[in-house]
N, C-alpha and C positions, 0 to 999 in steps of 0.2 A: 504494500500500500504506500502510495506517495504521500509526502507531507501535506500537500494541498487537500488530498482526499481525507486524511486524518482530521485536519482542521475543519473541513466541511462537515464531517460527521460529528465532531465535538460541538459545533455551532447548533446542530439540531437537538442537542440534549437540553433538558431543563436546566435552569441555572444551578440548582443544588448539585446536580450530577456533574456539571462542568467544573464547578469548584472542587468537587471530589477528585476528578481526573487531574486537575492542575496540582492539587495538594499531593497526590500520589506521585506525579511526575517529579515535583520538586523534591520530595522525600527520596526518591530513587537517585536523583542527581547528587544530593547531599551525601547519601550513603556511598556512592561511587567515588566522590571526591575524598571522603574520609579514608576509604580503603587505599586510594592512590597515595594520599599523604602518608599514611602509615607505612605503606610499602617503601616509599622514598626514605622515610626515617630509618626503617630497618636496614635498607641498603647502605645508607650513609654511616650508620653506627656499627655495622657488622664487623668491620676490620678492627675497630677499637675494642669491642668486647671479645673478639677472638684472640687478641694479642696483649691486652692490658690486664694482668692478673688482679690488679686492685679493683677493677670494675666488676669482676665476677667472683670475688673472694668468697662470698656467702653461698655460692652455688655448690661448694664442696660439702656443705652440710644439708643440702636439700633432701637427701634420702635417709638422714639419721632420724631415729624416733624422737618425738617431741612429747614431753610430759608436762602438763601444766601443774604448777604447785597450787595447792589450795590453802 
């Protein structure tokens, strides 16, 4: 379906449904942007975390049992 056809179909919807479609589209765009930003952040920090032992020092204890004192 072409963009013009999609817009034409949306124009035929009642106002409440048009707003719903727009909100869903905006939500989808924001989700995609957040994923892309997160991916860029991971890529930019991967080398640092891979090579700098101070940044991941606490990962050594990730699999140790933890007991809360009462």
